[in-house]
C-alpha positions in Angstrom: 0.0 0.0 0.0 1.2 3.4 -0.9 2.1 5.6 2.1 0.2 8.8 1.8 1.8 11.9 3.2 -1.2 14.1 3.6 -2.4 16.8 5.9 -6.0 17.8 5.9 -6.3 21.5 6.1 -9.4 23.3 7.3 -10.6 26.7 8.2 -13.6 28.4 9.8 -16.5 29.6 7.7 -18.5 32.5 8.8 -22.3 32.5 8.5 -23.7 33.1 5.0 -25.8 36.2 4.9 -29.5 35.8 4.4 -31.4 38.3 2.2 -33.6 40.6 4.2 -37.3 40.8 3.6 -40.6 39.8 5.1 -39.8 36.1 5.0 -36.2 36.3 6.3 -37.2 34.5 9.5 -38.4 31.4 7.7 -35.6 31.0 5.2 -33.3 28.9 7.3 -35.6 26.8 9.4 -36.8 24.0 7.1 -34.5 21.2 8.3 -33.5 18.7 5.6 -35.9 20.4 3.1 -33.8 23.6 3.4 -32.5 25.2 0.2 -28.7 25.1 -0.4 -28.3 28.8 -1.1 -29.8 30.0 2.2 -28.4 27.3 4.5 -25.7 28.5 6.9 -22.9 26.5 8.4 -21.1 26.8 11.7 -17.9 24.8 11.3 -15.8 23.2 14.1 -13.1 25.5 15.4 -9.9 25.4 13.4 -7.9 26.3 16.5 -6.3 29.1 14.7 -5.1 26.9 11.8 -5.8 28.0 8.2 -5.5 26.3 4.9 -1.8 26.1 4.0 -2.0 25.3 0.3 0.8 27.6 -0.9 2.8 25.9 -3.6 0.1 23.2 -3.9 -1.9 22.2 -7.0 -5.1 20.2 -6.9 -4.8 16.9 -8.8 -8.0 15.1 -7.8 -11.5 16.1 -6.5 -14.0 13.7 -5.1 -17.5 15.0 -4.4 -20.4 13.3 -2.6 -23.6 15.3 -3.1 -27.2 15.0 -2.1 -29.8 15.5 -4.9 -31.2 19.0 -5.5 -34.6 20.4 -4.5 -37.3 17.8 -5.1 -41.1 17.8 -5.2 -42.9 16.7 -2.0 -44.0 13.1 -1.6 -47.6 12.2 -2.3 -48.1 11.4 1.4 -47.3 15.0 2.3 -49.5 16.4 -0.4 -52.4 14.3 0.9 -51.7 15.5 4.4 -51.8 19.1 3.0 -55.2 18.5 1.5 -56.5 17.2 4.9 -55.1 20.3 6.5 -56.9 22.7 4.1 -60.1 20.6 4.5 -59.8 21.1 8.2 -59.3 24.8 7.8 -62.5 25.1 5.7 -64.5 23.1 8.3 -63.3 25.4 11.1 -64.2 28.5 9.2 -60.8 29.8 8.2 -60.8 32.7 5.7 -61.6 31.3 2.3 -58.9 33.5 0.6 -56.2 32.0 2.8 -57.4 28.5 2.2 -57.6 29.2 -1.5 -54.0 30.3 -1.6 -52.9 27.1 0.2 -54.9 24.9 -2.2 -53.5 26.7 -5.3 -50.0 25.9 -4.1 -50.9 22.2 -3.8 -52.6 22.2 -7.2 -50.0 24.5 -8.9 -46.3 24.7 -8.3 -46.2 21.5 -6.1 -48.0 19.5 -8.7 -45.8 20.3 -11.7 -43.7 17.2 -11.2 -43.8 13.7 -10.0 -43.7 12.8 -6.3 -40.2 13.2 -4.9 -38.6 13.9 -8.3 -36.1 16.7 -9.0 -37.8 20.1 -9.4 -36.7 22.8 -11.9 -35.1 24.7 -9.1 -33.3 21.6 -8.0 -32.0 21.1 -11.5 -30.7 24.6 -11.5 -29.2 24.2 -8.0 -27.2 21.2 -9.3 -26.2 22.9 -12.5 -24.9 25.9 -10.5 -23.0 23.5 -8.2 -21.3 21.9 -11.2 -20.5 25.2 -12.7 -18.7 26.4 -9.6 -16.7 23.2 -9.3 -15.5 23.6 -12.9 -14.6 27.2 -12.2 -12.7 26.2 -9.1 -10.8 23.3 -10.5 -10.6 24.3 -14.2 -6.8 24.2 -14.2 -6.6 20.5 -13.9 -10.1 19.4 -15.1 -9.5 21.1 -18.5 -6.5 18.7 -19.0 -8.4 15.6 -18.0 -8.9 12.9 -20.6 -12.5 11.9 -21.3 -12.3 8.8 -19.1 -10.5 10.5 -16.2 -13.7 11.7 -14.6 -16.4 9.4 -13.2 -20.0 10.0 -12.3 -21.9 7.7 -9.9 -25.6 8.1 -9.0 -28.2 6.2 -7.2 -31.1 4.5 -9.1 -33.5 7.1 -7.8 -34.5 9.4 -10.7 -33.9 12.6 -8.6 -30.3 11.6 -7.9 -29.6 10.6 -11.6 -31.2 13.9 -12.8 -29.1 15.8 -10.3 -26.0 14.2 -11.7 -27.0 15.1 -15.3 -27.7 18.7 -14.4 -24.4 18.9 -12.5 -22.7 17.7 -15.6 -24.3 20.5 -17.6 -22.7 23.0 -15.3 -19.4 21.2 -15.1 -19.0 20.0 -18.7 -21.4 21.6 -21.1 -21.1 25.2 -19.8 -17.3 25.0 -20.0 -17.1 22.8 -23.2 -14.9 20.3 -21.4 -14.1 17.1 -23.3 -15.2 14.7 -20.6 -17.4 11.6 -20.7 -20.9 12.1 -19.3 -21.5 8.4 -18.7 -23.2 7.8 -15.4 -22.7 4.6 -13.4 -25.7 3.5 -11.3 -24.4 2.1 -8.1 -26.8 1.8 -5.2 -24.3 -0.1 -3.0 -22.3 3.1 -2.7 -25.0 5.8 -2.9 -28.0 3.9 -1.3 -26.0 1.7 1.1 -28.8 2.1 3.6 -30.9 -0.2 1.4 -28.3 -3.0 1.8 -28.0 -2.9 5.5 -30.6 -5.1 7.2 -29.4 -4.0 10.7 -30.3 -0.4 9.9 -33.5 -1.2 8.0 -34.9 -3.4 10.8 -33.2 -2.0 13.8 -33.6 1.7 13.0 -35.8 2.7 10.1 -38.6 0.2 10.9 -38.2 0.3 14.7 -40.1 3.1 16.4 -38.3 2.3 19.6 -35.0 3.5 18.0 -36.7 6.9 17.3 -38.5 7.2 20.6 -37.1 10.6 21.3 -38.6 12.0 18.1 -42.1 10.7 18.9 -41.8 12.0 22.5 -40.9 15.4 21.2 -43.9 15.4 18.9 -46.2 14.5 21.8 -44.6 17.3 23.9 -44.5 20.2 21.4 -46.6 19.7 18.4 -49.8 20.6 20.2 -48.4 24.1 20.6 -47.9 24.3 16.8 -51.6 23.4 16.2 -52.8 26.0 18.7 -50.5 28.6 17.3 -51.8 28.0 13.8 -55.4 28.2 15.0 -54.7 31.5 16.8 -53.0 33.0 13.8 -56.0 32.0 11.5 -58.5 33.2 14.1 -60.2 29.9 14.5 -61.1 28.1 17.7 -59.2 24.9 17.3 -57.6 22.5 14.8 -57.7 18.8 14.8 -54.5 17.6 13.3 -52.3 14.5 13.9 -48.6 15.0 14.6 -47.9 13.4 11.3 -50.1 15.9 9.4 -48.5 18.8 11.2 -45.1 17.4 10.2 -46.2 16.9 6.6 -47.6 20.5 6.4 -44.2 21.8 7.5 -42.6 19.8 4.6 -45.1 21.2 2.2 -44.2 24.7 3.4 -40.5 24.0 2.9 -41.1 22.6 -0.6 -43.3 25.6 -1.6 -40.5 28.0 -0.7 -37.7 25.9 -2.3 -39.6 25.4 -5.5 -41.9 28.3 -5.9 -40.1 30.9 -3.8 -43.4 31.8 -2.2 -44.4 31.2 1.5 -48.2 30.9 1.8 -47.8 27.7 3.8 -45.2 29.4 6.1 -47.3 32.5 6.8 -49.2 30.9 9.6 -46.2 29.4 11.3 -44.7 31.5 14.1 -41.0 31.6 14.5 -41.3 29.5 17.7 -43.4 27.0 15.7 -40.7 26.8 13.1 -38.1 26.3 15.8 -40.1 23.4 17.2 -40.6 21.8 13.8 -37.0 22.2 12.8 -35.9 20.6 16.0 -38.2 17.7 15.4 -36.5 17.1 12.0 -33.1 17.2 13.8 -34.1 14.8 16.5 -35.5 12.3 13.9 -32.4 12.5 11.7 -30.0 12.4 14.7 -31.4 9.1 15.7 -32.1 7.8 12.2 -29.0 9.0 10.3 -26.6 10.7 12.7 -24.8 10.0 15.9 -27.8 8.5 17.7 -27.0 4.9 16.8 -23.6 3.7 15.6 -25.0 1.6 12.8 -26.3 4.9 11.2 -22.8 6.0 10.2 -21.0 2.6 10.2 -23.1 1.6 7.1 -21.4 4.4 5.1 -18.1 2.6 5.3 -18.2 1.1 1.7 -18.5 4.6 0.3 -15.6 5.9 2.3 -13.5 2.9 1.3 -14.3 3.7 -2.4 -13.2 7.3 -1.8 -9.9 6.1 -0.3 -9.3 3.7 -3.2 -9.5 6.6 -5.7 -7.2 8.8 -3.7 -4.7 6.0 -3.2 -4.8 5.1 -6.9 -3.9 8.7 -7.7 -1.0 8.7 -5.3 0.4 5.3 -6.3 0.6 6.1 -10.0 -2.0 3.5 -10.9 -4.7 4.4 -13.3 -6.8 7.0 -11.5 -9.5 9.6 -11.9 -9.0 13.3 -11.7 -12.7 13.7 -10.6 -15.2 11.4 -9.0 -18.7 12.7 -8.4 -21.3 10.7 -6.4 -25.0 11.7 -6.2 -27.2 10.3 -3.6 -29.5 11.4 -0.7 -29.5 12.9 2.7 -29.2 9.3 3.9 -25.9 9.1 1.9 -24.2 12.3 3.0 -25.3 12.6 6.7 -23.9 9.1 7.7 -20.7 9.9 5.9 -20.0 13.2 7.5 -21.0 11.7 10.9 -18.5 8.9 10.3 -15.9 11.6 9.8 -16.8 13.2 13.1 -18.4 16.3 11.7 -21.2 18.1 13.6 -21.2 15.5 16.4 -20.3 17.8 19.2 -22.5 18.2 22.3 -25.2 16.2 24.1 -27.6 13.8 22.3 -30.7 15.4 20.9 -33.6 14.4 23.1 -37.2 15.4 23.6 -36.6 17.1 26.9 -33.5 19.3 26.0 -35.0 21.4 23.2 -34.2 24.7 24.9 -30.7 23.6 25.8 -30.0 22.6 22.2 -30.6 26.0 20.6 -26.9 26.2 19.5 -26.6 22.5 18.5 -24.0 21.5 16.0 -26.3 19.0 14.3 -28.9 21.3 12.7 -30.2 19.8 9.5 -31.1 23.1 8.1 -27.4 23.7 7.8 -26.0 20.2 7.7 -28.4 18.4 5.4 -30.2 20.9 3.0 -30.9 19.9 -0.6 -27.6 19.5 -2.5 -25.5 19.4 0.6 -22.1 18.0 -0.2 -18.7 17.0 1.0 -15.6 16.9 -1.1 -12.1 15.5 -0.8 -9.5 17.5 -2.8 -6.1 15.9 -3.2 -3.2 18.4 -3.7 0.4 17.9 -4.9 2.6 20.3 -2.9 6.2 21.4 -3.1 7.8 22.0 0.2 11.0 23.9 0.5 13.6 22.8 3.1 17.2 23.9 3.9 18.5 21.0 1.8 16.2 21.7 -1.2 12.6 20.8 -1.9 10.4 17.8 -1.7 7.0 16.8 -3.1 4.2 15.9 -0.6 0.5 15.5 -0.8 -2.3 17.1 1.2 -6.0 16.5 1.3 -8.4 19.4 1.8 -11.8 18.6 3.0 -14.7 20.8 1.9 -18.2 20.9 3.3 -20.7 22.7 1.1 -17.7 24.1 -0.9 -16.0 25.6 2.1 -12.8 24.2 3.9 -13.6 22.5 7.2 -11.3 21.1 9.9 -11.5 17.6 11.3 -10.4 18.0 14.9 -7.5 15.9 15.9 -7.1 14.5 12.4 -4.0 14.5 10.3 -2.0 16.6 12.9 0.9 14.3 11.9 1.5 11.3 9.7 -0.4 9.9 6.7 -3.8 11.4 6.5 -5.7 8.3 5.3 -4.3 6.5 8.3 -5.5 9.3 10.6 -9.0 9.2 9.1 -9.1 5.5 9.4 -8.3 5.8 13.1 -11.3 8.1 13.5 -13.5 5.8 11.5 -12.5 2.8 13.5 -13.0 4.8 16.7 -16.6 5.0 15.6 -16.8 1.3 15.6 -16.2 0.4 12.0 -14.3 -2.8 11.3 -14.1 -2.7 7.5 -11.6 -3.4 4.8 -10.6 0.2 4.4 -7.0 -0.7 3.6 -7.9 -2.8 0.6 -7.7 -1.3 -2.9 
């Protein structure tokens, strides 16, 4: 095995500014249905360290991206119709109900359930365009077969890949192959893990904190909506409240309007956002080790591509994976990102206001993580030497892995973190 002399270099990213306006409050509180361009990120402290990539040239970029903005699922649309029906029965203003119904019948019905929306297509094309601009120097010299694209079998992931290619290849007239490999074992590994399917996804006990939180707080949301709409009461299940929130998120992401958010107070949005975070924490994140351990095959494939580049074997200059929130969140959790602090529980909502794991920032549509391999020239008193460094990007910004790669080969350091998280996999195999 090739010894890889790498240092991962990270820095702090400040908050991304949100446009002002009458909907500014709601822009960044839609959990894993947040839009990429308004999500913000609070990165782990760099302890004063900054990227040290002077005299370094990128030679390989590997990206793992969630699909772009999608249409809501049919279950959520049906719940939205139940909600508007309840509003009519309770005497809500017909003009308000009509606006909500037009959203369901209009912008949210333009595409198939859960498929990529036109805004999601543009989101991914823009992402591809920016990656080409950033790494044009070496991508422009890549041979047609030196870039690989891998997507899940879900149409929204495949279409995200195709639109990313438009920004990366078509908009820059690069001579690269646009062939897409469908590989669910890497991009939908959660479908191939019985322990996760049975023990987590289909096991309500594993998500007990999420259901407890719904019982504790969702009643407030229903009461707040009724008060805002000047009606006496609303009869809504916790599931329908949750679905209506997702409809509101998709309306804003796709149509850039916010009729479904108008009746949600800021505190209600905080409650609903935390509910998403609690669910994803226990379903995808740090809540259960199997959540992130199952992403090991994907990380092993990433290592293989980096090590091929360093060993001189046939390698790719770019590898781009397109999957789901269930692809990216377990991977970044495996790397130890956004895992600081106490577990997210039903009873510690107020204490978790500044939590690291906030899906609005961590898991919006098109969220991504990239590994960028650099060839660096280091000058010493006796001359100069060539070394390699890996820069980790989260949502296109450098980020630091704490206590990783402070010395020695970086892949070995990352493997130590991975194995500390309980993974016993063949990461050293090529």
